[in-house]
Each structure stands twice: as C-alpha cells, then as structure tokens.
N, C-alpha and C positions, 0 to 999 in steps of 0.2 A: 692381114685382114684390118681394113679401117673401120672405126666405131661406127655403128648403126646411125644413120641421120635421126635427129631427134625432132617429132612434128607435132605442133599443138594445133589441134582442129578446135576452132573457139568460134562458138556460134549462139545466135539468138533464137528461140524458135518458139510461137506463141502456140498455135495449133499441132505442130508435129511434123510438118513437110520439110523445114530445113534441119531439123533433128534426125531425120531419115537420112537425109543427103549426107548430113555428117557424120552419120555411121557409117555409109558405104565409102566415104573418103577415108575415114581411119581404118576400116576394114582393109581396103584394097593397099593402103599404106603400109598397114601390118605385114600383109602377105608379100609384099615388095621389100621387106626387112628392116622397116623404120622400126624406131622407138616412139609409140604415139601415147599422147595424151588428148582424149576426147572430154572437152569442157564446154560448160553453159556459162553467160555471163549473168548477173545478176538482174532479177525483175524488177522492173521499177513500177510496174501497174499496181493500183489498189487492189486487194482481194477481192473487193465487190464487183471490179470490172471483170476480173477472172472468172467469179461465180457465175457471171450473167451470161456466160458464153460456155456451152458445153462443151465444145472440142477444146476451148482453152484449159478450162479446168481439167479435163480430163489428161491432156498433155503435163499440165502444171505437176498433177498427181504421179503421173507415169516417169516424170524426170526428175522428181524430188531427189532422188540418189545422186544423180549426175554431179560430179564435182564443178564447182564455180571457179572460173578463170580468176588468176590474180596476175599483176604484173611479172611476179617472179617466174611464172609458166612461160612467157614470152621471152624473158630473159635466157631462160633454160634452153629455149627450141633453138634449132638451126632453121627452121621452116615454120610459118604460120600460114594457115589457111582459115579466113574469116568467113563467116556465113551470115546472113541475115534475110528476111522478108524485106521486100520494098516497102515503105511508108512514105508515100506521095512521090515516088520516084525516087527516094532517097534510103538511106541509113538507117534502120530503126534505132530508136533514142537508147535503148539497152545496150545496143552494141556501141554505139556512138561514143556513150558515156565510158564505157571501158576503155575504149582508145584514147579519149581524152584524158582519161587517168594515167596513161604512159608517159606523162610528161617528163617525170623523174627519170625514167629510163634514158627517153630522148635526149635529156639535158646531159648526161652522161656518154652519148654515143652507143648506147647499148642497144639499140633499134637498128643501127645499120649493118648493111652487109649481111643480113638474112635474106632468105627466100620468103616471098609473100604471093598469097593468091586469094581468090574470093570466089564465092557461090552464092545463089540467092533463089528465092522463091517468091511468086506472085501469083493472086488470085486469078488475075484475067490476062489473056493475050496481049502483048505489048504493054504491059503496066508496070512498064518501070525498069525491066530486069537489066538493061544496059546501062540506063543512068545510074542506077543504083550501084553496080559495080564499079564506073567510072568515078561515081564521089567517093567509094569506100577507097579506091585507089589513089586519090589525092593525098590520103594520109601516109601511103607508103612512098611517096617521093619525098615528103617532109621527113620520113624516118631515114631515108638514104638507103631504103630497103630495094632489093633487086625483085622487080614485079615479074611473076611467070605466070602468064595467063595460058590456059590449053592452047589457044589458037585453033586455025584448021590443020592440026598438025597428025591425024589420025582419021580413019573413015568415021568413027563413032561421032566424030565432031560436026560431020556434015548432017548425019541423022539429027542430031541435037539443036545445031544450029546457031550457036552462040560460042564465040572464041574469045569472049571475056571471061567466062567462067561457067560451070555447071548449074544449070538453072532449070526451074521446073515451074509450069503453070497448073494449080492444083484446083482451079475451078470451083473456089469456094468448100474446098475438101471434098468435091465430088469426083477428082482425076486421082488416083494414087500414084506413086512413084513408080515408074515403069523401067524396063531394060534399057532404053534410050538413056534415061538419066543415070542409071547404075553405071553403064559402060562409059558414059562423059566423066563422071566422078572417078573412075579408074583411070582414065587417061590422064585425068589433070593429076591424080595424086602422084602416079609414077613421075610425070614430068616434072612435077614439082621434087620430088626426091632426087630426079638425076641432075638438075641444075643445083641442089642443095650440096650433093656429094661433090660435085665438080668444084663447088666454092671451097668447100672443106678441104679439097685436096691441093688447093692453090694457096691455102692458108700458111 
C-alpha cells in the first residue's frame, strides 16, 4: 500500500461561505483516503472592520480555533487546494499575502511538482469567479506546480458550470451552499488526489 496523499486545504473566508466549501473538500478528500490539513490564513483586517459586519464577526468567532496555515504546511503537502472569496475579480489580500510569503520555499524549489487547485466564492452571479481562479493559478505556474482544475470531467461539473474550480454565489449571505456545490467539491477533491497519487507513483 502506498502512503496516503497529504493534502492541505488552505483558505481565507470572511463570512463563512469559502470555509464551508473548504470543509466539504477536506471531508471528501478524507473519505477518499487522504491525510488532510484544513487550514485558514491569517486575518489582515482590523478588528473594528470585522466587528462592524455581523456575519464576519460571527465567522471569526466560529473559526477561531482553526489552525493558521504556515509555509511548512505547503512544504508538507503533496497537493494544495487554495480557496478565496473574490475581491474585485482577484484573490483576497489575506490569501495573497500567504502566497507571497512562500518565496523562501520557491527559491529552494520546494513548491514545484506538487498538485494545486482552487475554489472561490462570490456575492453575485458573474462576480469574478473565473478571473479570481485564473489570477490564483498564475502563482502555480511560477511555482512549477501541476495545476489540476476539475474541468468538465463529471456530470456534477455540468450542474455547477465552472471548470476552473468549485464556486458558489452566496447572494450576500442569502444563498447557502447546496448539493450542487458539495458534489462539485467532491469531484475536485477526488481528481486532485488522483493526480497527486500518479505523480507520487512516478517519483
């Protein structure tokens, strides 16, 4: 028996939607036999900004015990799935700062030859899901990573409609994550693990 794939699901979530998707990915990967670390990145927003938004403050309290990702978690992992809400069609500052902090590992070649994928949440339809994931994936090219998007590889992806990664429109918090998103997350997690196993077998 080969060793289980080591997967890090690293995300930023302000009001909880991206965190919910992260949990679904982590649970699907665990069921598929992976060793999983579910991690958040450090918050950069001031406490008064968080306190001014009820949903943001509630999620901050609910996720207080979730471990904060470090570069060591990326070095440990065979595969990494990054998650972010969109910010003007781009990656959130919190996740971007974490990625920018991986320069030391990049310089040592320790980000290369791992599998990477991503997921996203937006408030509105057409609110930047694709552009955010494409922006996120620019970093993977620089890493020398192996990008594994879900693609249209399963009927669940035709329901979800996003070949770039699992995504959800939350309608300013009025639309909860549903079975379409859960199934999309499962497909993505399983596909990431499949390719990570293949790379590991060839190593």
